[in-house]
C-alpha positions as CSV (number, residue, x, y, z in Angstrom):
1,M,0.0,0.0,0.0
2,I,1.2,3.5,-0.7
3,E,0.5,4.7,2.8
4,D,2.7,2.0,4.3
5,R,5.8,2.9,2.2
6,G,5.9,6.6,1.9
7,W,9.7,6.5,1.8
8,S,9.5,4.9,-1.7
9,L,7.8,8.0,-3.1
10,L,10.7,10.3,-2.4
11,L,13.0,9.4,-5.4
12,P,10.3,9.4,-8.1
13,G,8.7,12.5,-6.6
14,L,12.0,14.4,-6.8
15,L,12.5,13.2,-10.3
16,L,9.0,14.4,-11.3
17,L,9.6,17.8,-9.7
18,L,13.1,18.3,-11.1
19,W,12.6,16.9,-14.6
20,P,10.9,20.0,-16.2
21,A,13.8,22.2,-15.2
22,V,16.3,19.6,-16.5
23,A,14.4,19.1,-19.7
24,Y,14.3,22.9,-20.3
25,L,18.1,23.3,-19.7
26,H,18.8,20.4,-22.0
27,A,16.8,21.9,-24.8
28,A,18.1,25.4,-24.3
29,R,21.7,24.4,-24.4
30,A,21.5,21.9,-27.2
31,Q,22.7,23.0,-30.7
32,N,19.5,21.5,-32.2
33,S,16.8,22.4,-29.6
34,K,14.0,20.7,-31.6
35,H,15.9,17.4,-31.6
36,A,16.6,17.8,-27.9
37,E,12.9,18.3,-27.1
38,F,12.1,15.1,-29.0
39,K,14.6,13.2,-26.9
40,N,13.0,14.7,-23.8
41,L,9.6,13.2,-24.9
42,Y,11.3,9.7,-24.7
43,F,12.4,10.4,-21.2
44,D,8.9,11.6,-20.4
45,S,7.6,8.1,-21.3
46,L,10.2,6.4,-19.1
47,L,9.6,8.7,-16.1
48,F,5.8,8.5,-16.3
49,G,6.0,4.7,-16.6
50,V,8.0,4.7,-13.3
51,W,5.4,7.0,-11.7
52,C,2.5,4.6,-12.8
53,G,4.4,1.9,-10.9
54,V,4.6,4.1,-7.9
55,L,0.9,4.6,-8.1
56,D,0.4,0.8,-8.0
57,F,-0.8,0.8,-11.6
58,Y,-3.9,2.7,-10.7
59,V,-5.9,2.0,-14.0
60,L,-7.4,5.4,-14.8
61,A,-4.1,7.2,-14.1
62,T,-2.0,4.6,-16.0
63,L,-4.3,4.8,-19.1
64,S,-4.4,8.7,-19.1
65,I,-0.7,9.2,-18.6
66,G,0.3,6.4,-21.0
67,L,-2.1,7.7,-23.7
68,A,-0.7,11.2,-23.3
69,C,2.9,10.0,-23.7
70,F,2.0,7.8,-26.7
71,M,0.1,10.6,-28.4
72,N,2.8,13.2,-27.8
73,N,5.4,10.9,-29.5
74,M,3.1,9.9,-32.3
75,V,2.4,13.5,-33.1
76,V,6.0,14.3,-33.6
77,G,7.3,11.0,-35.0
78,G,4.5,8.7,-36.1
79,L,3.9,5.0,-35.3
80,R,7.6,4.1,-34.9
81,R,8.2,6.8,-32.3
82,M,5.0,5.8,-30.5
83,A,6.1,2.2,-30.3
84,I,9.4,3.3,-28.7
85,S,7.5,5.4,-26.3
86,M,5.3,2.4,-25.3
87,V,8.4,0.3,-24.7
88,L,10.0,3.0,-22.5
89,F,6.7,3.5,-20.6
90,V,6.3,-0.2,-19.9
91,G,10.0,-0.6,-19.1
92,G,9.8,2.2,-16.6
93,A,6.8,0.7,-14.9
94,L,8.4,-2.8,-14.7
95,S,11.7,-1.4,-13.5
96,W,10.0,0.3,-10.6
97,G,8.1,-2.9,-9.8
98,A,11.3,-4.8,-9.8
99,V,12.8,-2.4,-7.3
100,A,9.9,-1.6,-5.0
101,G,7.8,-4.7,-5.6
102,F,4.7,-5.2,-7.7
103,D,1.6,-4.0,-5.9
104,F,-1.6,-3.6,-8.0
105,R,-4.3,-1.3,-6.9
106,P,-6.5,-0.6,-9.9
107,Y,-9.0,1.4,-8.0
108,V,-8.7,3.8,-5.0
109,T,-11.7,6.1,-4.5
110,S,-14.5,7.8,-6.5
111,S,-13.2,11.3,-5.7
112,L,-9.7,10.4,-7.0
113,D,-11.3,8.9,-10.2
114,I,-13.2,12.1,-10.7
115,Y,-10.0,14.2,-10.1
116,Q,-8.0,12.0,-12.4
117,G,-10.7,11.9,-15.1
118,A,-11.1,15.7,-15.1
119,G,-7.4,16.1,-15.4
120,A,-7.2,13.7,-18.3
121,V,-10.1,15.4,-20.1
122,A,-8.5,18.9,-19.5
123,Y,-5.1,17.6,-20.8
124,F,-6.5,16.0,-23.9
125,L,-8.7,19.0,-24.7
126,A,-5.6,21.2,-24.3
127,I,-3.7,19.0,-26.7
128,A,-6.7,19.2,-29.1
129,H,-6.7,23.0,-28.9
130,V,-3.0,23.1,-29.6
131,M,-3.4,20.8,-32.6
132,Y,-6.3,22.9,-33.9
133,G,-4.2,26.0,-33.7
134,Q,-1.3,24.2,-35.5
135,N,-3.7,23.0,-38.2
136,R,-5.1,26.4,-38.7
137,K,-1.6,27.8,-39.0
138,I,-0.6,25.1,-41.4
139,G,-3.8,25.8,-43.4
140,R,-3.0,29.5,-43.6
141,S,0.5,28.7,-44.6
142,I,-0.7,26.4,-47.4
143,V,-3.1,29.0,-48.7
144,E,-0.4,31.6,-48.7
145,I,2.0,29.3,-50.4
146,Q,-0.6,28.5,-53.1
147,F,-1.1,32.3,-53.5
148,Q,2.6,32.8,-53.8
149,N,2.8,30.1,-56.4
150,R,0.0,31.7,-58.4
151,V,1.9,35.0,-58.2
152,F,5.2,33.5,-59.3
153,H,3.6,31.6,-62.2
154,A,1.8,34.8,-63.3
155,L,5.0,36.8,-63.1
156,L,6.9,34.3,-65.1
157,D,4.2,34.3,-67.8
158,L,4.1,38.1,-67.7
159,G,7.5,38.2,-69.3
160,I,6.2,36.3,-72.3
161,V,3.2,38.6,-72.6
162,A,5.4,41.7,-72.4
163,N,7.8,40.3,-75.1
164,R,4.8,39.9,-77.5
165,A,3.7,43.5,-77.1
166,T,4.6,45.9,-79.9
167,N,4.3,49.1,-77.9
168,I,3.9,50.4,-74.3
169,H,0.1,50.7,-74.6
170,T,-0.3,47.1,-75.7
171,L,2.2,46.0,-73.1
172,L,0.3,47.6,-70.2
173,D,-3.1,46.4,-71.5
174,D,-2.0,42.8,-72.1
175,S,-0.1,42.7,-68.8
176,L,-3.1,43.8,-66.8
177,K,-5.4,41.5,-68.7
178,H,-3.0,38.6,-68.0
179,L,-2.9,39.5,-64.2
180,H,-6.7,39.8,-64.1
181,A,-7.1,36.4,-65.9
182,N,-4.8,34.8,-63.2
183,F,-6.4,36.7,-60.3
184,P,-10.1,37.3,-61.4
185,E,-11.0,38.3,-57.8
186,Y,-8.7,41.3,-58.1
187,G,-8.8,44.4,-60.3
188,F,-5.8,46.2,-61.7
189,A,-4.9,49.6,-63.2
190,V,-1.6,51.3,-64.0
191,F,-0.7,55.0,-64.7
192,L,2.6,56.2,-66.0
193,Q,3.7,59.9,-66.3
194,E,6.7,61.7,-67.5
195,Q,9.2,62.5,-64.8
196,Q,9.6,66.1,-66.0
197,R,5.9,66.6,-66.4
198,P,4.1,64.5,-63.7
199,E,0.8,66.2,-64.4
200,V,0.7,64.6,-67.8
201,T,-0.4,60.9,-67.9
202,R,1.3,59.3,-70.8
203,Y,0.1,55.7,-70.5
204,A,-2.8,54.1,-68.7
205,A,-4.5,50.7,-68.6
206,V,-7.3,49.1,-66.6
207,A,-8.5,45.5,-66.2
208,G,-11.3,44.5,-63.9
209,L,-11.3,47.7,-61.9
210,R,-13.7,50.6,-61.7
211,L,-12.8,53.6,-59.6
212,G,-15.4,55.5,-57.7
213,P,-15.5,59.4,-57.5
214,E,-13.7,59.4,-54.2
215,D,-11.1,56.9,-55.4
216,E,-10.5,59.1,-58.5
217,R,-10.1,62.2,-56.4
218,R,-7.5,60.5,-54.1
219,L,-5.7,59.0,-57.0
220,G,-5.6,62.3,-58.8
221,S,-4.1,63.9,-55.8
222,L,-1.5,61.1,-55.5
223,L,-0.6,61.3,-59.2
224,A,-0.2,65.1,-59.0
225,K,2.2,64.7,-56.1
226,L,3.9,61.5,-57.2
227,Q,7.4,62.6,-56.6
228,E,6.6,63.8,-53.1
229,R,5.3,60.4,-51.9
230,Q,7.5,58.4,-49.6
231,E,5.3,55.3,-49.0
232,N,5.8,52.3,-51.1
233,T,2.2,51.0,-50.8
234,I,-0.8,52.9,-49.5
235,K,-4.5,52.2,-49.2
236,L,-6.8,54.4,-51.1
237,R,-9.7,53.2,-49.0
238,E,-9.0,53.3,-45.3
239,K,-11.1,50.3,-44.1
240,T,-10.6,47.6,-41.5
241,D,-12.6,45.1,-43.5
242,G,-14.4,44.8,-46.9
243,E,-13.1,45.8,-50.3
244,Q,-9.6,47.4,-50.3
245,L,-7.9,49.6,-52.9
246,Y,-4.1,49.5,-52.9
247,A,-1.7,51.9,-54.7
248,T,1.9,50.9,-55.1
249,S,4.4,53.5,-56.4
250,M,6.8,52.7,-59.2
251,A,9.2,55.4,-58.0
252,G,12.8,54.7,-58.9
253,R,11.9,51.7,-61.1
254,L,11.7,53.5,-64.5
255,S,14.2,55.8,-66.1
256,L,11.8,58.1,-68.0
257,Y,8.5,57.7,-66.1
258,E,6.8,57.6,-62.7
259,G,3.6,55.9,-61.9
260,W,1.3,53.8,-59.8
261,L,0.0,50.3,-59.9
262,I,-3.6,50.2,-58.5
263,V,-5.0,46.9,-57.2
264,R,-8.5,46.2,-55.9
265,A,-8.9,43.3,-53.4
266,P,-12.2,42.0,-52.2
267,K,-11.0,42.2,-48.6
268,L,-8.1,43.2,-46.4
269,D,-5.3,41.0,-47.9
270,G,-2.0,40.6,-46.1
271,P,-0.4,38.2,-48.7
272,L,-1.4,40.5,-51.5
273,E,0.2,43.5,-49.7
274,R,3.4,41.6,-49.4
275,M,3.3,40.6,-53.1
276,L,2.5,44.0,-54.5
277,T,6.1,45.1,-54.9
278,L,6.8,41.9,-56.9
279,F,3.9,42.9,-59.3
280,V,5.3,46.4,-59.6
281,D,8.9,45.3,-60.0
282,Q,8.0,42.9,-62.8
283,L,5.7,45.3,-64.6
284,A,8.3,48.1,-64.3
285,A,11.1,45.8,-65.6
286,A,8.9,44.8,-68.6
287,T,8.1,48.4,-69.3
288,E,11.7,49.5,-69.1
289,N,12.9,46.7,-71.3
290,K,10.2,47.5,-73.9
291,L,11.1,51.2,-73.9
292,L,14.7,50.3,-74.4
293,H,13.8,47.8,-77.2
294,L,11.6,50.4,-78.9
295,A,14.4,53.0,-78.7
296,L,16.9,50.6,-80.2
297,K,14.4,49.6,-82.8
298,K,13.7,53.2,-83.7
299,T,17.5,53.9,-84.0
300,A,17.9,50.9,-86.3
301,E,14.9,51.6,-88.5
302,R,14.8,55.4,-88.6
303,D,16.8,58.0,-90.5
304,G,18.7,60.2,-88.0
305,L,18.0,63.5,-89.8
306,T,14.3,63.2,-90.8
307,G,12.9,60.6,-88.4
308,L,11.5,58.7,-91.4
309,Y,12.2,55.0,-92.1
310,N,15.7,54.5,-93.4
311,R,16.8,52.6,-96.5
312,G,17.4,49.3,-94.6
313,F,13.9,49.2,-93.2
314,F,12.4,50.1,-96.6
315,E,14.3,47.4,-98.4
316,S,13.2,44.8,-95.8
317,A,9.5,45.9,-96.3
318,L,10.0,45.8,-100.1
319,Q,11.3,42.2,-99.9
320,L,8.1,41.3,-98.0
321,S,6.0,42.8,-100.7
322,I,7.9,41.0,-103.4
323,Q,7.4,37.7,-101.5
324,G,3.7,38.5,-101.1
325,K,3.4,39.0,-104.8
326,A,5.1,35.6,-105.5
327,Q,2.7,33.7,-103.2
328,P,-1.0,33.3,-103.6
329,P,-3.1,35.3,-103.7
330,G,-0.3,37.4,-105.3
331,L,-0.8,40.8,-103.6
332,D,0.3,43.8,-105.8
333,F,2.3,46.7,-104.6
334,A,3.5,50.1,-105.9
335,V,6.5,52.3,-105.3
336,L,6.9,56.1,-105.7
337,M,10.5,57.4,-106.0
338,M,11.2,61.1,-105.4
339,D,14.3,63.3,-105.7
340,V,14.7,66.8,-104.3
341,D,15.9,68.9,-107.2
342,G,18.7,71.5,-106.6
343,L,20.0,70.1,-103.2
344,K,23.6,70.2,-104.4
345,E,23.3,73.8,-105.4
346,V,21.8,74.6,-102.0
347,N,24.6,72.8,-100.2
348,D,27.2,74.5,-102.4
349,R,25.7,78.0,-101.9
350,Y,24.4,78.0,-98.4
351,G,26.1,75.1,-96.7
352,H,25.0,71.6,-95.6
353,V,23.1,73.0,-92.6
354,A,20.8,74.7,-95.1
355,G,20.6,71.6,-97.2
356,D,19.6,69.5,-94.2
357,Q,16.8,72.0,-93.4
358,L,15.5,71.6,-96.9
359,I,15.5,67.8,-96.6
360,T,13.7,67.9,-93.2
361,T,11.1,70.4,-94.5
362,V,10.3,68.1,-97.5
363,A,10.1,65.1,-95.2
364,E,7.6,66.9,-92.9
365,R,5.4,67.9,-95.8
366,L,5.5,64.5,-97.4
367,Q,4.3,62.9,-94.1
368,V,1.2,65.1,-94.2
369,H,0.0,63.5,-97.5
370,C,1.0,59.9,-96.7
371,R,-1.6,57.5,-95.3
372,G,-0.9,55.3,-92.3
373,S,-0.4,52.2,-94.4
374,D,2.1,53.9,-96.7
375,I,5.8,53.3,-95.9
376,L,7.7,56.6,-96.4
377,A,11.5,56.4,-96.2
378,R,14.6,58.5,-96.9
379,Y,16.4,56.4,-99.5
380,G,19.5,58.5,-99.9
381,G,20.9,61.9,-99.6
382,D,18.2,63.7,-101.5
383,E,16.0,60.8,-102.4
384,F,12.7,59.7,-100.8
385,V,10.6,56.6,-101.6
386,V,7.2,55.4,-100.7
387,L,6.1,51.8,-100.6
388,F,2.3,51.1,-101.1
389,P,1.7,47.5,-99.8
390,S,-1.3,45.7,-101.3
391,A,-2.0,48.6,-103.8
392,N,-1.7,49.2,-107.5
393,L,-0.3,52.1,-109.6
394,S,-3.3,54.3,-108.8
395,A,-2.1,54.7,-105.1
396,A,1.3,55.9,-106.2
397,N,-0.2,58.3,-108.8
398,R,-2.7,59.6,-106.2
399,L,0.2,60.7,-103.9
400,A,2.2,62.0,-106.9
401,G,-0.8,64.2,-107.8
402,L,-1.0,65.5,-104.2
403,I,2.7,66.3,-104.2
404,R,2.5,68.2,-107.6
405,T,-0.5,70.1,-106.2
406,H,0.6,71.0,-102.7
407,L,4.4,70.8,-102.6
408,E,5.7,71.6,-106.0
409,G,6.8,75.2,-106.1
410,Q,6.1,75.9,-102.5
411,R,8.5,78.1,-100.5
412,C,10.3,77.0,-97.4
413,M,12.4,79.2,-95.1
414,I,15.9,78.1,-94.1
415,T,18.6,79.7,-92.0
416,T,22.2,79.6,-93.3
417,A,25.3,79.1,-91.2
418,Q,25.7,82.9,-91.2
419,G,22.2,83.3,-89.7
420,E,20.6,84.6,-92.9
421,H,17.0,83.6,-93.7
422,V,16.5,82.4,-97.2
423,A,13.3,81.3,-99.0
424,L,13.8,78.2,-101.2
425,E,11.5,76.7,-103.7
426,V,10.6,73.0,-103.3
427,R,11.0,71.0,-106.5
428,L,10.7,67.3,-106.7
429,S,11.2,64.8,-109.5
430,L,8.9,61.8,-109.3
431,G,8.7,58.3,-110.7
432,S,6.2,55.5,-109.9
433,A,5.8,51.9,-110.8
434,S,3.7,48.9,-109.8
435,S,3.9,45.1,-109.8
436,T,0.9,45.1,-112.1
437,E,3.1,46.3,-115.0
438,T,6.5,44.7,-114.4
439,P,8.0,41.8,-112.4
440,A,8.0,42.4,-108.7
441,Q,11.8,42.5,-108.5
442,E,12.0,45.2,-111.1
443,V,9.4,47.6,-109.6
444,L,11.9,49.8,-107.7
445,S,14.2,50.0,-110.7
446,L,11.4,51.0,-113.0
447,A,10.3,53.7,-110.6
448,D,13.9,55.0,-110.4
449,E,14.2,55.1,-114.2
450,R,10.9,57.1,-114.5
451,M,12.1,59.5,-111.7
452,Y,15.3,60.3,-113.7
453,D,13.3,60.6,-116.9
454,D,11.0,63.1,-115.0
455,K,14.1,65.0,-113.8
456,S,15.5,65.2,-117.4
457,E,12.3,66.5,-118.8
458,R,12.0,69.1,-116.0
459,R,15.6,70.3,-116.7
460,K,14.8,70.6,-120.4
461,T,11.6,72.5,-119.6
462,R,13.5,75.0,-117.3
463,A,16.2,75.4,-119.9
464,T,13.8,76.2,-122.7
465,G,11.5,78.2,-120.5
């Protein structure tokens, strides 16, 4: 009986009192505290097995304590660890029995049963509460990880979308549509402005977002004071719950522009807030790369003096038209060649600065009469050429007629290197040809021949006039 051998409770009682402190010091000083805590659970099983022996294998206590030890080890290590815990628990109980003798008292009193049962219920409910909290935390982590994966996949695909865009407007529109397709519960908008003129919005795109009057007022205020803002991400709607509207600045991410990415969320969204800078970084990088690409492309395709297409671009476009003529359905095309008469005399008399002014003036006036589908290029020093894709000779003759009517004989003012203002008369020699009248490969040559024939006739006319 326990009452008859109180001396035998001293050692296990001291162990039970001292063990929590020893276990804490062991875990605190270990290099791997988690591994040390798992080892402590093994010793828990051994110690509580001994204590069940001290209690003369009181059934309710033995079951409650044993199940608690087994469950703790199973939670952290599965069935294998639980089996080891059971062996240690039984070993501790048998070891104490071998030392102090095997006395079995499966039942004591009803009050002790109630006390022991209440303690067991409280313990297992506490364990259940802890597990519930862990499961919720794991659930939230899984949801956040899934959201992050959606974000990263969307950002990876955003680069492909951006590369397909032909200009900044298309890039922004397609990028926001892509984000909205991946995150239909969110709405997106982006606004870019020139750094030197922040009051001017150069580019804007919206997908799945409609701003209210108050949102537009606050956004307008932000955009007007863009360079004064210090916050990275702010809320346009100051709410503790419900729909939220976030604005993330692109400050410092673009070389030529400033702007905001606006995102609407159906509720207060912590994971989204943490990911907004990734959206902004990727969108800004795609925009900056596209701006650089367009600038390089313009440099490669455009004439430095006039801004028109250069000879290389024209010849590439001409080859495409030649190929289009050779393949069904055999699309025709036309070419108009032009030469600025008298440029050499202007250069010799007034200098090349004046000659360049004459060339740029002619280029500007030609652009006025060309249609959007016409490809106007500077072909050489004083030569211009227009390609009319999918057109016949009537298109070239139409433009030639406009030039004769509106440009021929018109005056343009130039400034010489000495600062003198001189009025020059614009005179152009013209020659046109079409794939309807000659093989496609010979259209440019025929137009060139007709231009020089026109130049010769005009010279003869001026000489006899």
